[in-house]
C-alpha positions as CSV (number, residue, x, y, z in Angstrom):
1,M,2.5,19.4,0.4
2,E,6.1,18.0,0.5
3,S,5.1,14.6,-0.9
4,Q,3.3,15.8,-4.0
5,P,6.3,16.3,-6.3
6,T,7.5,12.9,-5.3
7,A,4.2,11.2,-5.9
8,Q,4.0,12.8,-9.3
9,S,7.5,11.7,-10.2
10,V,6.6,8.1,-9.2
11,R,3.1,7.9,-10.6
12,D,4.1,6.6,-14.0
13,R,5.9,3.6,-12.4
14,P,3.6,0.8,-11.5
15,R,5.5,-0.5,-8.5
16,A,7.1,1.7,-5.8
17,L,8.8,0.8,-2.5
18,V,8.6,3.6,0.1
19,L,11.5,3.4,2.6
20,A,10.6,5.5,5.7
21,S,9.9,5.2,9.4
22,S,6.4,3.9,10.1
23,A,6.0,6.9,12.5
24,D,6.8,9.4,9.8
25,V,3.7,11.5,9.0
26,A,5.1,12.5,5.6
27,A,5.2,8.8,4.7
28,N,1.4,8.6,5.4
29,D,0.8,11.7,3.3
30,L,2.9,10.3,0.5
31,C,0.8,7.1,0.7
32,V,-2.4,8.9,0.1
33,D,-0.8,10.8,-2.8
34,L,0.4,7.5,-4.3
35,L,-3.1,6.0,-3.9
36,S,-4.7,9.0,-5.5
37,S,-5.4,9.2,-9.2
38,D,-6.4,12.1,-11.4
39,S,-10.0,11.1,-10.7
40,P,-10.2,9.9,-7.1
41,E,-14.0,9.8,-7.2
42,R,-13.9,7.1,-9.9
43,Q,-11.0,5.0,-8.7
44,R,-10.6,1.8,-6.8
45,V,-8.3,1.8,-3.7
46,L,-7.1,-1.3,-2.0
47,S,-5.0,-1.2,1.2
48,L,-3.4,-4.1,3.1
49,S,-2.8,-2.5,6.5
50,Y,-0.9,-4.1,9.3
51,T,-0.2,-0.8,11.0
52,R,-3.3,1.4,10.8
53,R,-6.9,0.6,11.6
54,P,-9.5,0.9,8.8
55,T,-11.2,4.0,10.3
56,R,-7.8,5.8,10.4
57,L,-7.2,5.0,6.8
58,V,-10.6,6.3,5.8
59,D,-10.1,9.5,8.0
60,H,-6.8,10.2,6.3
61,W,-8.3,9.7,2.9
62,R,-11.1,12.1,3.7
63,A,-8.7,14.7,5.1
64,T,-7.1,14.8,1.6
65,H,-10.2,14.3,-0.6
66,D,-13.7,15.6,-0.4
67,A,-15.2,12.2,-0.8
68,L,-14.3,8.5,-0.7
69,P,-13.2,6.8,-3.8
70,A,-15.8,4.9,-5.9
71,S,-14.7,1.7,-4.1
72,M,-12.3,1.3,-1.2
73,A,-11.2,-2.1,0.3
74,I,-9.0,-2.7,3.3
75,V,-7.5,-6.1,4.2
76,C,-6.2,-6.2,7.7
77,P,-5.4,-8.5,10.5
78,E,-8.3,-9.5,12.8
79,S,-6.6,-7.6,15.6
80,R,-6.9,-4.3,13.6
81,A,-10.7,-4.6,13.2
82,D,-12.4,-1.5,14.6
83,G,-16.2,-1.7,13.9
84,D,-18.3,-1.3,10.8
85,P,-16.7,0.6,8.0
86,P,-18.4,3.5,6.4
87,E,-20.6,2.9,3.4
88,G,-18.5,2.2,0.3
89,V,-15.6,0.8,2.3
90,H,-15.2,-3.0,2.4
91,T,-13.0,-4.7,5.0
92,T,-11.7,-8.2,5.1
93,H,-9.9,-9.5,8.2
94,V,-7.3,-12.3,8.1
95,P,-5.0,-13.7,10.7
96,A,-1.8,-11.7,10.9
97,S,0.4,-14.6,9.8
98,D,-1.8,-15.8,7.0
99,L,-0.1,-14.4,3.9
100,T,-2.1,-16.8,1.7
101,G,-5.4,-15.5,3.1
102,A,-4.3,-11.9,2.6
103,S,-3.2,-12.8,-1.0
104,I,-6.5,-14.4,-1.8
105,A,-8.4,-11.4,-0.3
106,I,-6.3,-8.9,-2.4
107,S,-6.8,-11.0,-5.5
108,R,-10.5,-11.1,-5.1
109,Y,-10.8,-7.3,-4.9
110,L,-8.5,-7.0,-7.9
111,D,-10.5,-9.5,-9.9
112,R,-13.8,-7.7,-9.0
113,W,-12.4,-4.4,-10.3
114,D,-10.4,-5.7,-13.3
115,G,-11.7,-4.6,-16.7
116,D,-14.0,-1.8,-15.5
117,G,-11.7,0.9,-16.9
118,E,-11.3,2.7,-13.6
119,P,-7.9,3.3,-12.0
120,I,-6.8,0.8,-9.3
121,T,-4.2,1.7,-6.7
122,V,-2.9,-0.6,-4.0
123,C,-1.0,0.0,-0.8
124,L,0.9,-2.6,1.2
125,N,1.5,-1.2,4.7
126,S,3.7,-2.3,6.2
127,L,6.3,-4.8,5.1
128,T,8.0,-4.1,8.4
129,S,5.0,-5.7,10.2
130,L,4.7,-8.6,7.7
131,L,8.4,-9.4,8.4
132,Q,7.4,-9.9,12.0
133,Y,5.0,-12.7,11.1
134,A,6.9,-14.4,8.2
135,D,10.5,-14.8,7.1
136,R,12.1,-12.8,4.3
137,D,11.7,-15.5,1.7
138,R,8.0,-16.0,2.4
139,V,7.3,-12.2,2.3
140,F,9.3,-12.0,-0.9
141,R,7.1,-14.7,-2.5
142,F,4.0,-13.0,-1.2
143,L,5.1,-9.7,-2.7
144,H,6.1,-11.3,-6.0
145,T,2.5,-12.7,-6.2
146,I,0.8,-9.4,-5.3
147,T,2.9,-7.2,-7.5
148,S,2.4,-9.6,-10.4
149,R,-1.3,-9.6,-9.9
150,C,-1.3,-5.8,-9.8
151,L,0.6,-5.6,-13.0
152,A,-1.8,-8.1,-14.6
153,V,-4.8,-5.8,-13.9
154,D,-3.0,-2.6,-14.6
155,A,-3.0,-1.5,-11.0
156,S,-0.3,0.6,-9.4
157,V,1.1,-0.7,-6.1
158,H,3.3,0.7,-3.5
159,A,4.7,-0.8,-0.3
160,H,6.1,0.6,2.9
161,L,9.2,-0.6,4.7
162,D,11.1,0.9,7.6
163,P,14.7,0.3,6.5
164,A,16.0,0.9,10.1
165,T,14.3,-2.3,11.2
166,Q,15.8,-4.6,8.5
167,D,19.3,-5.6,7.4
168,E,20.6,-4.2,4.1
169,Q,20.2,-7.5,2.4
170,T,16.5,-7.8,3.2
171,V,15.9,-4.2,2.0
172,A,17.9,-4.9,-1.2
173,T,16.1,-8.2,-1.9
174,I,12.6,-6.7,-1.5
175,A,13.6,-3.6,-3.6
176,T,14.2,-5.9,-6.6
177,L,10.4,-6.4,-6.9
178,F,9.8,-2.6,-7.5
179,D,10.5,-0.2,-10.3
180,T,11.1,2.7,-8.0
181,V,12.5,3.1,-4.5
182,V,11.4,6.3,-2.7
183,R,13.6,6.9,0.4
184,R,13.0,9.4,3.2
185,E,16.2,11.2,3.9
186,D,16.7,12.3,7.5
187,G,13.1,13.6,7.8
188,E,14.0,16.4,5.4
189,G,12.9,15.1,1.9
190,W,12.7,12.2,-0.4
191,T,15.0,10.7,-2.9
192,V,13.6,8.7,-5.8
193,Q,15.7,5.9,-7.4
194,Q,14.3,4.4,-10.6
């Protein structure tokens, strides 16, 4: 799989920004790789998803792994709700523009899992969508809060942003919150900047 070497090179960095088109299948594969630990059956997976429905996230995970992680939580806008989640998957729905509500929901899951010794991985998908509901400064503050919370509980976090939809200053500002920037290059491969 094309994304595995990239995920392995980024894994020791707690915060990664993935710059790729939201329609890029390789970005979705990289996402699952970044969410995966050495022991996926023991880990805690949290996804803030503004672009994919919970059932699609679960299906993509299952296509890569034999079983669901020990605990999986998905925070998504109410408009993305798509029925009851499978056993072991928890969903929380918030209004799309309610970044405070999303932050509270994410923090509650992180607090619940903190201290149990199992790996925690977090995906924020997609900042492109978040920037449709809030301005850059508000999204920056939200990301600062979430990435700080993740660091406090020793969770790794990655976020997705389509750089073609934002000006260079927005991309550069958001990138300051991350240790690593992973960029899709012309649909051919990835570059990693640390």
